[in-house]
N, C-alpha and C positions, 0 to 999 in steps of 0.2 A: 854381400855374401853373409853377414852378420844377421841380417833380418831374415832371409832365407833359412838359415840355421835354426833361428828362434822359431821361426813357423812351423818347421819340420817337427821340431823337438815338441811345441806346444800341441799340435795335432796327435802326435803318437803319445804323449802324455794323458790327454784327454781321453782317447780310446781306451787306453790301458787302465785309467781309472774308472771310466764308466764299465767297462768288463769285469773288473774286480769288485767294482760295487754291485753290480748284478748278481755275482757269486755270495756276495755277503748279504744280500737283501736291503742294500741302503741306496736311498735315493743319490744319484750321481752328483747334483750340485752341492750336497753336503760334504761329500767327499772331496770334490775339486776344491771346496773353500778350505778345509783342514790342510790338503796336500799344499795349496798355495802359501797359505799361513807359514807352514814348516819349511816350506823352499825359501821365502823371504829373508829368513835368518841364515840361509846357508851361505858362507861367504863365496863371492864369485860368481853366484847368480844376479845375472843383469837385470836392472831396475827397468820394466816396461811401463810407461807413462803415457797413456791415451787422454786426449782432451775429453773433457765431460761431454761437449757437445757432439762428438762422434758416438757417444754411447747412445745419447738422449735422441740424436737425430738420425744417426747411422745403423745402429743396432737395434734400437727399441720399436721402429715402425716395422721392419721386416718380422721380429719376432711376435708382436701382437698381431700381425696379419695372418700369419701362419697358424696361431691360435683362433682367430676370430673365423677364419674360412671354415674350420671343422666346428664351430659352434651352431648347432641347430637353431634356426631363427625361432621355430616353435617355442623351442624350451626357454630361450631368452625371453619371448614374449611373455609366457606364462609366469614366469619368476621376476619381471621387470621391476616389481614393487620391492622385493627381498633384495634384488641386486643393487638397485638405486639405495637403499637403506645402507648397504654395507658399503658401496663403492662411493656415495656422496655424504650422506649424514654422519656416518662413523668416521670418515675421513676428516670432516669440518669438527666433529667431537675431539678426535685424538689431536688434531692440529690445534684447537684452545687449550685442552689439558696439557699437551707435551709444552706449549708456548707458555702457559702459566708456570709450570714448574720450572722451565730452563730460566724464565725471568726472576724466579724466586731463588735459584740457585746461582747466577749470574747477573746481578741486577744492574751491573755496568754496561751490559751489551744493548740495552733497549727493548721495548716491546716488538717492534717491527722484526729485528733480529731473532728475537725468542721465537715468534709466530712463524719466520721463515723455517726454523730448525724444526718447529712442530710440524710444518708440511712436509718437511724433507723425511721426515721417519714415520709418516701417516700411512703411505700406500703399502700395501702387503705384496709379496710376489708368491703367485698360486703355483709356480713350476715344481716346487718341493713337495707342496701338500698333493698335489694332482697325481704326481707320479708315485707316491706312498700309497694314497687311496686307490689308485687302479690295482696295484699289485694286491692290496687287501680287500678288493672287491666291494669297496663303497658305493651305495646306489648312484644311478646316474643323476637324481636331481641334487643330490649333495655336491657331486662333481661340478655340476652346472653352475651352482651358487659360487663356488670357489673360483672357478674359469671366469665367470662373468664378472664378478669382483674384480679379479686380477687384471681383466682387461679394460675396465672402466676407471677404477680408482686412480691410475697412474694420470689420467687426464685432469680429474679433481684436483690431486695434490698438486701437480705443476701448474695448475692455474691459481692456486692459493699462495703458491711460491712466489710466483710472479707478481702477484698483488703485494706481498710483504716486501719484496726487494724494491718494488716501486715505492713502498712507504718509508724505505730507508732514507729516501733522497728528497721526499715530499709528502703532502698530506694526502691520505687516502680515505675516503669515507667508507662506512660500512655499506651504504646504498650503492657507493660505486663499486666495490667489491662484487656484490650482488648481481647488479645491472653487467659487469662484465663477465661475470660467470655464465649467466643467462645468455648473453650474445655469443659468447665462446661455444657453448654447446649447441645453440640453434645453426649457426654458421657451420659447425663441424659437422653436424647430422646432414645438412643439405648439401657440403662439398662431398661427404663419404656416400651418399645415396647417388649422386651424379655420377661419382668415378666409378662407382660399382656397376651401375648399368651401363655405362659406356665401356668399362673393362670387357665385361661379358659379352656385349654385343660385338665390339671389335674382334675379339679373340674368336667368336664363332665362325668369323670369316676366314680364319686361316684353316690350313689343311695339312700342317706340320707342327708335330708335337714339340719338336725342339724350338720353334718359332714361338709357339704358344707359350712355353714354360718361360722363354727369356723374357717375353712382355710382362709375364707375372711377377718376376722379380722386380721390376720397376714400378709396379702399381702402388705398393705402400708409399712410395716417395712422391707418386703423382697425386695422391691423396693428402700427404703430409705438408708438402711445401705450400700449395696454395691456400690451405688451411691456417698455416703459420702466418703467411703474407697478409691475411685478411685479420691477424690479431685474433684467431679463434684457437682452439686446441688440435692441432696436427694429430695427436695420440688419439683423440675420440674420431676423427675423420678416418683415420687408418682402421679403427675398429669396425666402425659402421660398413665401411667398404668391405671389409673381410665379411662380415655378416652378409651383407647384400649379393657378394660373389658367390659365397658357398651356397645362398640358397636358389640362385638361379642357375648356376652351373649344370646341373643334372639334366634341367629341361634345354639349355641351350649348346652347351659343350660335349664334345665326343667323349666316350667313355676312355679311350686309351689316352686322350690329353689329360683328362683329370686323374688318371691313374699315374701317370709319368710326372705329373706336376706334383701330386702328392709325394710321392718318393722322393723328389728332388727337394721340395720343401722340407721334408721331415730331416733329410740330410743336414741342409741349410740352418736351421732351427737348433740341431743338435750340434753344430760347430758353434753357432754364436753364442747360446746359452753356455755351453761350457766354457768357452773363451771369457765370456762375462765373469762366471763365478771364479774360475781359476786367477783371472787377474786380479778379483776382488781380494783374494788371500795374499797374492804376490804384492800388494800394495800396504800390508800394515806395517812391515818394517820403516818404510819410507815415511808413513805417517807419523810413526813415533818419534823418528828422528827430527821430523820439522817441529813437532811439538816441543821436543828438547830445545831446539834451536831458537824457538820463540815462546819461551816459557811463560814470561810475561807475570809470574806469580801464580800461574795455574799450570803445575805439573800434570805429568803423564798419570800419576795416581788418582789425584781428585778427577781428572777426565773419565778414568776408568768406572770411579764410582758413580759419576753422573750419568754417565750412559748405561750403568745397570740400574740406576733409578729410573730413568727413562724407559728402560725396556720394561721393568715391572710396570709403570704405568701404562702404557700401551697394550701390554697383555691383560691388565685388569680392565681397562675401558673397553677392549673387544668383549670379554667376560660379561661385563654389566649389559652393554649393548645388545648382544645376543639374545639375551633372555626375554625382552619384550619383542624382539624380532620374531623368535620362534612362536611366542605367544600368539603373535599377529597371524602368523603362516596358520597356526591351530584355530584360530578365530574364521580364516577364511575357509579351512576344511569343515568347519560346522555351519558356515552359511551355505557352502556348496552342497552338503547333505540335504539342508532344510530347503533348497532351490530344486534338488534333483526331481522331486514328484511334480512340480509346477511345469517344468520343462518337457518331461515325458507327456504330460497331458497335451501340451502344446504340439509336441511332435505327432500326437495322435490325431489333433484337430487338422493338422496339414497333411496327414496322410488320408482321413477318411473323407473329408469335405472338398467341395469343388469351390476353389475360392477365385476361380478365373472372372467372376464378375467383379470382383473387388480388386485384384491385382492383376497387372500385366504377367506376361511368363516370364520376363526377366526379373521384376521384381519379386515375384514367388519364387524363384531361384534364388535370389540373394537372401531373403527371408529364410528360406530352407537350409540355407548354406551357414548363415548366422546361427542358426538355431543348432544346427549339427555340431558347428565349433565350440559352440558356448557348453554343449552337452559333454563333447569329449572334453574340455577344459575342467569341467566337473569331475568327470572320471579321473582324470589325472590327478586332482586334489585329493580325491579319496583314494585311490590306490598307491600313489606315490607320496606317502607323508613324510613328515619330517617331525620327529618326536625329539623326545628330551635327548637320545642317545645322539642323534643328528646334531641337535644343538651343542653339544659337548665337544665333538669334533669340530663344528664348525668354530667354536668358541677358540679352540687350542690350535687353529691353523692359520693363525696370523703372521707367519714369517714375513720379515723383512729381507730385501735382497739387494743385488747389484744397482739396481736403479736409486737406491737411497744413496749409496755412495757416491754416485755419479752426479744425482741432483745437488749433494751436498757440494760438490766441487764447482758449482755455477755459483756460489756465492760471491759477492764482487771482493776484489783483493783488498780492498780497504775496511772490511768488515771487522769489527773489533774480534780478537780471539780467533779468528778464521780457522788456523790450523786444529785447534782445540775442537772447535764444533764439527769439523768433518770428521775429527777422530771419535767425538761422541757419536755422529751418524754411524760409523762403522762399528763401533761398539754395540749398539741397538742392532744393526742388521746381522753382525754375527752371533750375537747372543740368542736373538729370537730364531736364527736359522738352526744354529745349532741345538738349543734348548728343546725348541718346541719341534723341529724336524727329526731330532732323534728319539724323541719320546713320543711322537705321534703315532707310529705303530703300536707300542705298548697301550696307548690311550684308546686307539679303535679297537685293540683285542679285549679291554678291560669292559668297555660299554657295551661290546657284543651287538654293534650296530648289525641289524639284518640287510643283507644286500638285496637287489632287485629278485622278485619273485620268478625264479627260472620257470614254473609250470605256468605261470600267466604269460611271459614271454614265449613260451614254445607256442601256446594256445593263440596268441596273437599273430606270431609268425605264420601259423597254420591258415588262420583267416585271411591273412593278406595276401599268401600265395594262391589262395584258392580265388579271392577277388582277382587277381591278376591274371590267373588261369582263364577264368571268365571271359575276361576281356580279350584275351589271345584267342579263346574258341570262336568268339563272334567274329574276330577278324579274319580267322581262318575260313569260316563258315562261308564268310561274304566272298571271298576269292575264291571257293570251291564253286560256289553258285555262278559266280561270272566266267568261270573257265580260264582263271589267270594262269594255273599252272596244271600239270597232269595230276589226276588223282593219286598216284602213287607216291608222287614227291610230297603232296599236301600231308598224306597219311605220314610219311616219314619225318615230317617238320612237327606234325603234332605229337607224335611218341618222343620227339628229342627233345622237346621244349618243355618248361615247366607243366604245361598242361599234359593231360593222359589221354589217350586215345578213346572216344566211346564206345568203339567196337574193335575187335582186332583187325590190324592193317590187311588188306587183301593181298596174297601173294602175287607177284607178277607171274602173268601166264608164260607157260614154257614155250619156247620157240626157237628163232633165231636171235643171236646174241646182237644187242643194240649196236648200232655202228657208232664211229667216235664222234660225229656231231650231236647225235643223240645223248651220248654220255655228258659232253660238254654241258648242252642245253639243261639238262636234268640236274648237274650240280650247280649251274649259274642259278636256276629257278631256286633250288634247296636253300644256298646262301642267302639269296635275296629275301625269300620268305621267312627264313629264320630271323635275319634283321627286323623284318616287318613286325614278326611275332614279338620280338624285344621292346621294339617301339610302341607296340600296343599295351604291353605289360607296363613300360615304363609311364605311359599316360594314365593308367590306373593308379599306378603306385603316386604319382604326384597329385592326383585327384584324391586319394585317400590323405596324403599329406595336407592338402588344403583343407579338408575336413578337419583335420587333427585326430582321426580315428584311432590312429596308433602311436606307440611310442616311439621317442625318437631313435632308441636302439633297434626296435623292430625295423622301422623305415631303414635305417643305416645298414643293416643286416641283408636286407632284401636288394637295397640298391647296390652293394660291393657284389653280391651275386649277380647281378644283372651287368654290371660294369665288366666284370671279369668275362663274362660270356659273350658281351659285345664287342670288347677288345680283341677276343680270341677270332670271333667270326670275322671281324674287320680285317684282321691281319691275313687271315685265310683268304678271304675274298680280293685282297690286293695282289698277294702271291699268286693267286689262281689268273687274275686279270693280267699281271705280269707276263706269266708262264704262255697265255694265249697270244699276248703281243709277240712274244719271241718266236712262236710257231708260225704265225702268220707272215 
């Protein structure tokens, strides 16, 4: 009964705090941490202790999967170099720098333990940053960098943490750590790709939204567990599975399944994220009490100062690292501008000259597709730039979160000054979360970073809809030529779809009212043709996505419109079929 009551009060508190945060314009995770800290000092509030493995192996995989599914693979690929820099190199730099400072402040704990704490406080949590960024209209590319970093850096930090813990009990070489890291990444990517492909293929065979969503809830653990058993990064395997699933779902899964799954996952992610941040705050009082119980000459006051010093170090390290990263991105933009004329000439040659004597049709198609994608990547770098304003926001978005606290609690029980190290990690997480999270809106407003160009997005959306409409027109014209359905039904479908009729629809000749059978057949044909049209439009959309011709935001908007219409028509078709069976 007590556990049930705690769960009820917890969920009600999370919803109330999130609703109140929306009114104040705050990110809910920040408010939940503050509320949790305040509640931890209230007498009578129970201490809820959760094993760190439950967070790392039970909460982290579904959270990462829910974010990775919504990460456009196209954006991830285009910014893979910058994301790798933030999620791998910056984690290594932060681990080394923090480890050096920890050893300087606490020389008696040894280098492996110092680097373990450095790895614990190195990964960032993008939840608060992206929630603030979306409200204030940050450009999509900057949000992609933050989300991509948050998805991958947990894997980097946990691999380094394992290596540091292993070094506490034995010798570990630098090459051994590098080899383990490479092995962990390669195996995790392989597991993630396989699980993602099997996941979508199996779920495509189901014809029930509930069953489809139920399977999706276990997919993160299906990727996590085998990767961990193979001594690889289960976290990275989950991320790869999510990206693969999100990329293939529009092609293989039904629209109503994806809509239902998305809503359920949003709810689950909200509950898990809120619970993690609330519990993070609730744990502060017990951490302080444990430090006082095992003071060993290192009291809470010194621990607080050490935590603040490490917070300053990781913030400064990120600022220093982001500067050359932005310079690298700007250099890529200049290269793209220099390469654009050469690529345009290549596209002209492919369009003007007959290359059938030199290349087979399939090879020519691959070349054209590759050139088109490269051209689209160049346009992306020229249109969606990352200037100094974006660099400032990126540098100030290095908040740590509950994963830092959970990872700290995985330190072995015999670690010297273990309670103090856990509290230091907590201080770093709370300091960065509140200091940077609460001031991030002011930073965004001060630098006046421009959002995505609405005029360009409207133009892109119009071009994509035109391209999809042309594909639908060809599909309907083919059915009209073959007499698949009555002409008036085809014209009605033409008028009700994205496409517009090329000529006014012909009025139905006056005469006797059609009988019931004729009406049933016409309605059946109408629903069937509408779904055929949507399938043609979806094929055109996926072809445009393969070419990389449009931004992910434009593709997502068009995809959402198609999904809603397809789900509505499928529901009408099912109801109509059920009604016909009952009449029969």
